[in-house]
C-alpha positions in Angstrom: 6.1 -67.8 -43.0 5.1 -69.3 -39.7 1.7 -68.1 -38.5 2.0 -66.4 -35.1 -0.2 -65.4 -32.3 -1.8 -62.0 -32.6 -2.0 -59.3 -29.9 -4.4 -56.5 -31.0 -4.7 -53.4 -28.8 -6.6 -50.2 -28.8 -6.8 -47.1 -26.6 -9.3 -44.3 -26.1 -7.7 -41.0 -25.3 -9.0 -37.6 -24.1 -8.6 -35.9 -27.5 -6.5 -37.3 -30.3 -3.2 -36.4 -28.6 -4.4 -36.8 -25.0 -3.7 -39.5 -22.4 -5.5 -42.8 -22.6 -8.3 -43.5 -20.2 -9.4 -46.8 -21.6 -7.3 -49.7 -23.1 -8.4 -52.9 -24.5 -6.3 -55.8 -25.8 -7.0 -59.3 -27.1 -4.5 -62.1 -27.8 -5.4 -64.8 -30.3 -3.7 -68.1 -30.9 -2.5 -69.1 -34.4 -6.1 -70.2 -35.3 -7.8 -67.0 -34.3 -9.1 -68.2 -30.9 -9.0 -65.7 -28.1 -6.5 -66.8 -25.4 -6.0 -63.6 -23.3 -7.8 -60.3 -22.7 -7.0 -57.0 -21.0 -9.4 -54.2 -20.4 -8.8 -51.2 -18.1 -10.1 -47.7 -17.5 -9.1 -44.8 -15.4 -10.7 -41.4 -14.7 -10.2 -38.7 -17.3 -7.9 -36.0 -16.0 -8.8 -32.5 -17.0 -11.6 -31.2 -19.2 -13.2 -33.9 -21.2 -12.8 -33.4 -25.0 -16.2 -32.7 -26.6 -15.7 -35.2 -29.3 -14.8 -37.9 -26.8 -17.8 -37.0 -24.7 -20.1 -37.4 -27.6 -18.6 -40.4 -29.5 -16.5 -42.4 -27.1 -18.0 -42.3 -23.6 -21.4 -43.6 -24.7 -19.6 -46.7 -26.2 -17.7 -47.6 -23.0 -20.4 -47.4 -20.3 -19.9 -51.1 -19.6 -16.2 -50.7 -18.8 -15.9 -49.8 -15.2 -13.1 -47.6 -13.8 -10.4 -50.1 -12.8 -7.4 -47.9 -12.1 -6.9 -44.8 -10.1 -4.9 -42.9 -12.7 -3.2 -43.0 -16.1 0.1 -44.2 -14.7 -1.4 -47.3 -12.9 -3.4 -48.1 -16.1 -0.2 -48.0 -18.2 1.7 -50.1 -15.7 -1.0 -52.8 -15.7 -1.3 -52.8 -19.4 2.5 -53.1 -19.7 2.5 -56.2 -17.6 -0.1 -57.8 -19.9 1.8 -56.6 -23.0 5.1 -58.0 -21.8 3.6 -61.3 -20.8 2.0 -61.8 -24.2 4.3 -60.2 -26.8 6.8 -63.0 -27.5 6.4 -64.7 -30.9 3.3 -62.5 -31.5 2.3 -60.2 -34.3 1.3 -57.0 -32.5 -1.3 -55.0 -34.4 -3.2 -51.8 -34.3 -5.4 -49.9 -36.7 -4.4 -46.3 -37.4 -2.0 -46.4 -34.5 -0.6 -42.9 -34.8 -0.9 -40.9 -32.7 -3.0 -42.9 -30.1 -1.4 -46.3 -29.7 2.1 -45.0 -30.6 1.8 -42.5 -27.8 0.7 -45.2 -25.4 3.9 -47.2 -26.2 6.0 -44.1 -25.9 4.4 -43.2 -22.5 4.9 -46.8 -21.3 8.6 -46.3 -22.0 8.7 -42.8 -20.5 7.1 -44.1 -17.3 9.6 -46.9 -17.1 7.1 -49.8 -17.4 8.7 -51.1 -20.6 12.4 -51.1 -21.4 14.3 -49.8 -24.4 14.0 -53.1 -26.3 10.4 -53.9 -25.4 8.6 -52.2 -28.2 6.8 -54.2 -30.8 9.2 -54.9 -33.7 7.4 -54.4 -35.9 4.2 -52.7 -34.9 1.8 -53.7 -37.7 -0.7 -51.0 -38.6 -3.6 -52.5 -40.6 -4.1 -49.2 -42.4 -1.2 -49.9 -44.6 -2.2 -53.6 -45.1 -5.7 -52.5 -46.2 -4.4 -49.8 -48.5 -2.0 -52.3 -50.1 -4.9 -54.6 -51.1 -7.0 -51.8 -52.4 -9.4 -51.4 -49.4 -10.3 -48.3 -47.4 -7.3 -47.9 -45.0 -9.4 -45.8 -42.6 -12.1 -48.3 -41.7 -11.8 -51.8 -40.4 -15.6 -51.7 -39.8 -16.4 -51.3 -43.5 -14.0 -54.2 -44.4 -15.7 -56.3 -41.8 -19.1 -55.5 -43.3 -17.9 -56.0 -46.9 -16.7 -59.5 -46.3 -19.5 -60.5 -43.9 -17.1 -61.0 -40.9 -18.3 -61.0 -37.3 -16.5 -60.5 -34.0 -18.9 -61.6 -31.4 -20.7 -59.5 -28.8 -19.2 -56.4 -27.3 -21.1 -53.7 -25.4 -20.9 -50.6 -27.4 -19.2 -50.6 -30.8 -16.5 -48.5 -32.5 -14.6 -46.7 -29.7 -15.0 -49.5 -27.3 -11.3 -50.6 -27.1 -12.1 -54.3 -26.9 -14.4 -54.1 -29.9 -11.9 -52.1 -31.9 -9.2 -54.7 -30.9 -11.4 -57.6 -32.0 -12.3 -56.0 -35.3 -8.6 -55.2 -36.1 -7.7 -58.8 -35.3 -10.5 -60.3 -37.4 -9.5 -58.1 -40.4 -5.8 -59.1 -39.9 -6.6 -62.8 -39.9 -8.8 -62.4 -43.0 -6.0 -60.5 -44.8 -3.5 -63.1 -43.9 -5.7 -65.8 -45.4 -6.2 -64.0 -48.8 
């Protein structure tokens, strides 16, 4: 099978089923070299979820607000996604409900068309489970195999960091 580029993306939402307020995505060439990057953030609408306040917001202090609202954040991410999706494996880690909702919302807002979804959307949780690893943690896989992703302000729940870890794990799994 031909090795493809990889587009790894992650979103942080206001509660597990809420709207995204931060999106990160990284595109890597066939050799695992980063070739494109997206990061965006908008204000959180409504009451901030307590778990998000405690666990996510401290990890993304280095990501400034770049968009006025959710709709403009989605539209900008959709442009990046559409520009980078051809001949690319599109991956997430535990993409339901967060990243799946992001894709559905992009369609609902009309910023991607009916045939613009990732076919397939590769969720690493299944890949990890299939090889006998913990499907819920790409961080533990990273640690177990001594893999590194470079420097990202914050850690888990910074969407760029989460995208980088997922991509690193995906490349490692492909090479096994």
